[in-house]
C-alpha positions in Angstrom: 156.2 96.1 102.4 154.2 97.1 99.3 155.9 97.4 95.9 155.5 101.1 96.1 158.7 101.7 98.0 160.7 99.6 95.5 159.0 101.5 92.6 159.9 104.7 94.3 163.5 103.7 94.6 163.7 102.7 90.9 161.9 105.9 89.8 164.4 108.1 91.9 167.5 106.1 91.2 169.4 108.9 89.2 168.5 111.5 91.9 169.7 109.2 94.7 173.1 108.7 92.9 173.4 112.5 92.3 172.8 113.2 95.9 175.3 110.6 97.0 177.8 112.1 94.6 177.2 115.5 96.1 177.9 114.1 99.7 181.0 112.4 98.5 182.5 115.6 97.1 183.0 116.8 100.7 186.5 115.7 101.6 185.7 114.5 105.2 189.2 113.2 105.9 189.0 113.0 109.7 192.7 112.0 110.3 193.9 115.3 108.8 193.6 118.6 110.6 193.6 120.5 107.3 190.3 118.8 106.6 188.6 119.5 110.0 186.3 122.1 108.4 185.4 119.8 105.6 184.5 117.0 108.0 182.3 119.3 110.0 180.7 120.5 106.7 180.0 116.9 105.9 178.2 116.4 109.2 176.2 119.6 108.6 175.2 118.4 105.1 173.9 115.2 106.7 171.8 117.1 109.3 170.3 119.3 106.6 169.5 116.3 104.5 167.8 114.4 107.4 165.8 117.5 108.3 164.7 117.7 104.7 163.3 114.3 105.0 161.3 115.2 108.1 163.6 113.6 110.7 164.7 115.2 114.0 168.4 115.8 113.4 171.2 117.5 115.2 175.0 117.4 115.8 176.1 115.8 119.0 179.3 117.6 120.1 181.8 115.6 122.0 185.1 117.7 121.6 186.2 115.9 118.4 184.4 115.5 115.1 180.7 115.7 115.8 178.2 112.7 115.8 175.2 113.1 113.5 172.0 112.0 115.3 168.7 111.7 113.5 165.5 110.2 114.6 162.4 109.2 112.6 159.3 108.2 114.6 157.5 105.1 113.6 154.1 103.5 114.1 155.2 101.0 116.8 157.4 101.1 119.8 160.3 99.1 118.3 163.5 101.1 117.6 166.2 100.2 115.1 169.4 102.1 115.4 171.6 102.5 112.2 175.3 103.0 112.6 177.7 104.3 110.0 180.5 106.8 109.5 180.7 109.8 107.3 184.5 110.3 107.6 186.8 108.9 104.9 190.4 107.8 104.5 193.1 110.1 103.0 193.3 110.0 99.3 197.0 109.2 99.1 198.7 108.0 96.9 197.0 110.5 94.7 198.9 109.6 91.5 197.3 106.1 91.5 193.8 107.4 91.2 192.4 107.2 87.7 189.9 110.0 88.4 190.0 112.6 91.2 189.1 111.0 94.5 186.6 113.7 95.5 185.0 114.1 92.1 182.8 111.0 92.0 182.9 109.3 88.6 180.7 106.6 87.1 182.2 104.1 84.8 180.5 100.9 83.6 177.9 101.1 86.3 180.5 101.6 89.1 180.8 104.7 91.2 184.4 105.7 91.8 185.5 108.0 94.6 186.7 108.2 98.2 183.9 107.1 100.5 181.9 105.3 97.7 181.9 102.0 99.7 183.5 103.0 102.9 181.1 104.2 104.2 179.0 106.9 102.6 177.5 104.7 99.8 176.5 102.0 102.2 175.1 104.6 104.8 173.2 106.3 102.1 171.2 103.1 101.3 169.6 103.3 104.7 168.9 107.1 104.4 167.2 106.6 101.1 165.3 103.5 102.4 163.8 105.7 105.1 162.9 108.4 102.5 161.3 105.8 100.3 159.1 104.4 103.1 158.1 107.9 104.2 157.1 109.0 100.7 155.1 105.9 99.9 153.8 104.7 103.3 153.5 108.1 105.0 155.3 106.8 108.1 158.0 104.5 109.2 157.1 101.0 110.5 159.3 101.6 113.6 161.4 104.2 115.2 164.7 104.6 113.2 167.6 106.2 114.9 170.7 107.1 113.0 174.1 107.5 114.7 176.8 108.5 112.3 180.2 109.2 113.5 183.0 111.3 112.0 186.0 109.5 113.8 185.9 105.9 112.6 188.8 106.4 110.3 191.0 108.2 112.9 190.4 106.1 115.9 188.3 108.6 117.9 186.4 107.6 121.0 183.5 110.2 120.7 180.8 107.8 119.7 181.8 105.0 122.0 181.8 107.4 124.9 178.4 108.7 123.9 176.9 105.3 123.6 178.2 104.4 127.1 176.7 107.5 128.5 173.4 107.6 126.6 172.6 103.8 126.6 169.6 104.3 128.8 168.1 106.8 126.5 169.1 105.1 123.1 167.5 101.7 124.0 167.4 100.2 120.5 165.8 96.8 119.8 168.4 96.1 117.1 171.5 97.8 115.6 172.1 97.7 111.9 175.7 98.2 110.6 176.5 98.5 106.9 180.2 98.9 107.0 181.0 95.3 105.9 180.7 93.3 102.7 178.7 90.8 100.7 180.2 87.4 100.0 180.3 88.2 96.3 178.6 90.5 93.8 175.5 88.1 93.6 175.5 86.8 97.2 174.4 89.1 100.0 175.7 88.2 103.4 175.2 88.8 107.1 178.5 89.0 109.1 178.1 87.1 112.3 181.7 87.3 113.6 184.5 89.8 113.8 188.1 89.3 114.7 189.5 91.5 117.5 192.8 93.1 117.8 195.9 93.6 119.9 198.3 96.2 118.6 201.7 97.3 119.9 205.1 98.6 118.9 208.5 97.3 120.1 211.8 99.0 119.8 215.3 97.5 120.4 218.1 99.9 121.2 221.8 99.0 120.9 224.6 101.6 120.6 223.9 105.2 121.4 224.2 106.1 117.7 224.6 104.5 114.3 228.1 103.1 114.2 230.6 101.9 111.6 230.0 98.2 110.7 233.7 97.7 110.1 234.8 98.9 113.5 231.9 97.4 115.5 230.4 94.6 113.4 230.7 91.3 115.2 231.4 92.9 118.5 228.1 94.5 119.5 224.6 93.4 118.8 222.8 94.7 115.7 219.4 95.8 116.8 217.8 95.2 113.4 219.2 91.7 113.3 218.1 90.9 116.8 214.6 92.2 116.0 214.3 89.9 113.1 215.4 87.0 115.2 212.9 87.8 117.9 210.0 88.1 115.5 210.9 84.8 113.9 210.6 83.2 117.3 206.9 84.4 117.4 205.6 82.8 114.1 206.7 79.8 112.1 207.2 80.0 108.3 203.5 78.9 107.8 202.1 81.5 109.9 201.4 79.5 113.0 201.9 81.6 116.1 204.6 80.2 118.4 203.6 82.2 121.6 202.8 79.7 124.3 199.1 79.3 125.1 198.1 81.7 122.3 195.6 79.2 120.9 194.2 77.9 124.2 190.8 79.6 123.9 190.3 79.3 120.1 187.1 77.3 119.6 186.8 74.7 116.8 184.4 75.3 113.9 180.8 74.1 114.6 179.5 71.5 112.1 177.2 74.1 110.4 180.1 76.5 110.0 182.3 73.9 108.3 179.4 73.0 106.0 178.8 76.6 105.1 182.4 77.2 104.3 182.5 74.2 102.0 179.3 75.4 100.2 180.6 78.8 99.5 182.9 77.5 96.7 185.7 80.0 97.6 188.1 80.6 94.7 191.6 80.7 96.1 193.3 81.4 92.8 191.1 84.5 92.2 191.8 85.6 95.8 195.6 85.7 95.3 195.3 87.0 91.7 193.3 90.0 93.0 196.4 91.2 94.9 199.0 89.5 92.6 200.4 87.3 95.4 202.3 84.2 94.2 200.1 81.7 96.1 198.0 81.3 99.3 199.8 81.1 102.6 198.9 80.2 106.1 198.4 77.6 108.8 198.8 74.1 107.4 195.5 72.1 107.3 193.3 75.3 107.3 191.4 76.7 104.3 191.9 80.3 103.3 188.5 81.3 104.5 189.2 79.7 107.8 192.5 81.4 108.0 191.1 84.9 107.5 187.8 84.6 109.3 188.3 82.1 112.1 192.0 81.9 113.0 194.1 84.4 115.0 197.3 85.9 113.6 200.5 87.6 114.5 201.4 90.2 111.8 204.4 92.6 111.3 202.7 95.8 110.0 206.1 97.6 109.5 209.8 97.4 110.4 212.3 100.2 110.2 215.7 101.0 111.5 219.1 102.0 110.2 219.8 103.4 106.7 217.0 103.1 104.1 218.1 105.6 101.6 219.6 105.1 98.1 222.9 103.2 97.8 224.7 101.7 100.7 225.8 102.9 104.2 227.7 100.3 106.1 226.4 100.8 109.6 225.0 99.1 112.7 221.9 100.9 113.5 221.3 102.4 116.9 217.8 101.0 117.0 215.2 99.0 115.2 211.4 99.1 115.5 208.5 96.9 114.6 204.8 97.6 114.6 202.8 94.5 115.4 199.1 93.5 115.3 197.5 90.3 116.4 194.1 89.5 115.0 192.0 87.6 117.6 189.0 85.3 117.2 186.0 84.9 119.4 186.7 83.5 122.9 190.2 85.0 122.9 190.6 87.6 125.7 192.6 90.6 124.4 194.0 91.3 127.9 195.2 87.7 128.2 196.7 87.7 124.7 198.4 91.1 125.4 200.1 89.6 128.5 201.1 86.3 126.7 202.6 88.3 123.9 204.5 90.7 126.2 205.8 87.8 128.3 207.1 86.0 125.2 208.7 89.1 123.6 210.6 89.7 126.8 211.6 86.0 127.1 213.2 85.9 123.6 214.9 89.3 123.9 218.7 88.9 124.6 220.5 91.2 127.1 222.7 92.7 124.3 219.9 95.1 123.4 217.5 97.2 125.4 213.8 96.5 124.8 211.0 99.1 124.9 207.4 98.0 124.3 204.7 100.7 123.7 201.3 100.6 125.3 199.0 98.0 123.8 195.8 98.9 122.1 193.0 96.2 122.2 189.6 95.5 120.6 187.7 92.3 121.5 186.4 89.9 119.0 182.7 89.5 118.5 180.4 86.5 117.7 176.7 86.7 117.2 174.0 84.0 117.7 172.6 83.5 114.3 169.5 81.9 115.9 168.3 85.2 117.2 165.1 86.1 115.4 166.5 89.3 113.9 168.9 87.3 111.8 166.1 85.5 109.7 164.4 88.9 109.3 167.6 90.3 107.9 168.0 87.3 105.7 164.4 87.8 104.3 165.1 91.5 103.7 168.2 90.7 101.7 166.4 88.0 99.7 163.7 90.5 98.7 166.1 93.3 98.0 168.7 91.3 96.0 166.5 88.6 94.6 168.9 85.9 95.9 169.5 84.0 99.0 172.0 85.3 101.5 174.7 83.6 103.4 176.4 83.9 106.8 180.1 84.9 106.8 182.6 86.1 109.3 184.9 89.0 108.7 188.7 89.0 109.2 188.7 92.7 110.2 187.6 94.6 113.3 184.9 97.2 113.9 185.7 98.2 117.5 182.4 100.2 118.1 180.4 96.9 117.5 181.8 95.5 120.7 180.7 98.7 122.4 177.1 98.1 121.1 177.2 94.6 122.3 178.4 95.5 125.8 176.3 98.6 126.5 173.1 98.2 124.4 172.4 94.6 125.0 170.6 94.0 121.7 171.3 92.1 118.5 173.7 93.8 116.0 173.2 93.0 112.3 176.2 93.5 110.1 174.6 93.7 106.7 177.1 95.1 104.2 176.5 95.9 100.5 180.1 96.4 99.4 182.9 94.0 98.4 186.4 93.6 99.6 187.5 94.2 96.0 185.9 97.7 96.2 189.2 99.0 97.4 188.3 100.7 100.7 191.4 102.7 101.9 192.9 102.2 98.5 193.1 104.4 95.3 190.2 104.0 93.0 187.7 103.0 95.7 184.4 102.1 94.2 180.9 100.9 94.7 178.5 99.0 92.4 175.4 101.2 91.7 173.5 98.0 91.3 174.4 97.0 94.8 173.5 100.5 96.0 170.0 100.3 94.6 169.4 96.7 95.7 170.9 97.5 99.1 168.5 100.4 99.4 165.5 98.1 98.7 166.9 95.5 101.3 167.2 98.2 103.9 163.7 99.3 103.3 162.4 95.7 103.6 164.5 95.3 106.8 162.7 98.1 108.7 159.4 96.4 108.2 160.5 92.8 108.8 162.9 93.2 111.7 
């Protein structure tokens, strides 16, 4: 790619930022019905913006929030599909924001506002990369197909269903996803592995109502106490999962992965300081990066039951509930783990309470072959855009739609994020470095020519 596209990006930096801020002002909170009209307005804004760039753009209606589809024709037959989402998380808790969540604000070169890094800011790098190529080269180097959904933050299935049904028409040669992170602010990264997920809810029921702990304590089982005992039989104090056969399919690190982890120079103290935790915690003999990227977990996401108001109320609760999630790593089968967990939970449940287990939700883990030729192309694009060498990382989180792409599109998926974990996605004061936004736009432009 000539320097003209990079020069165009630099010359139009302020306009790009103002356009992004305009888009961020639309409160596209997909999980809240009160914002349904805003979420649709956000999709319509995108369609108009794409059309203004000369792309064929439309809304794909699937019954929920619409999918934005936009196609730019290129000079060769290759097609790159760019995935992202235009919906955002709710702004709560509002009182913890330093500036209004839907009034984007710049402080010290950082753009603050809901959606800045997750995912509007990252998506906009690709949109502006396409604009820059069209304005300076006159055409795109390949077909570029945008599929941007409005249900990522509310668990909708519209996009996944559409991909399954339209796979023979979509036919991309590669999928690009920028809904992940760099390793640090100076080290761009390609994510080659995602953890999967098994989620469920279990409830223990005891007496038919909350009862007096003086009259019944010691004579009937306390569901909250039994729940704590059952969960302690699932994980040891260091975080090792005690469910039989849970680790059977977990693959050991390859030699190059172990070397790569060692070379990253991860700062454990900075990691815990960021969230003000006392110290690192996890499986003995495993590094922090290995724990969050390459090892499975069993986590309690929430527990409740009985009296939780001010002061005391001496009762035995009628029921207690826990919300549980297991993060899975490549080669673990979510269906098998689901069955193992269910069997173990039932085996440690005494007959003094009644057990109810909700339906399980699952998402498979994903691992990509970094030897595929698209990965070196992405590395080169990042090097040219950021002026530094990239690294390979894994992600402790899950992006369920990626497994849909892998299963139904049969092409490489490049997870090339420009944000940071510390940007606060889903949190108050979410933000995105404008330097990363501009350098990411340059890298996205380079990628369309090199991939």
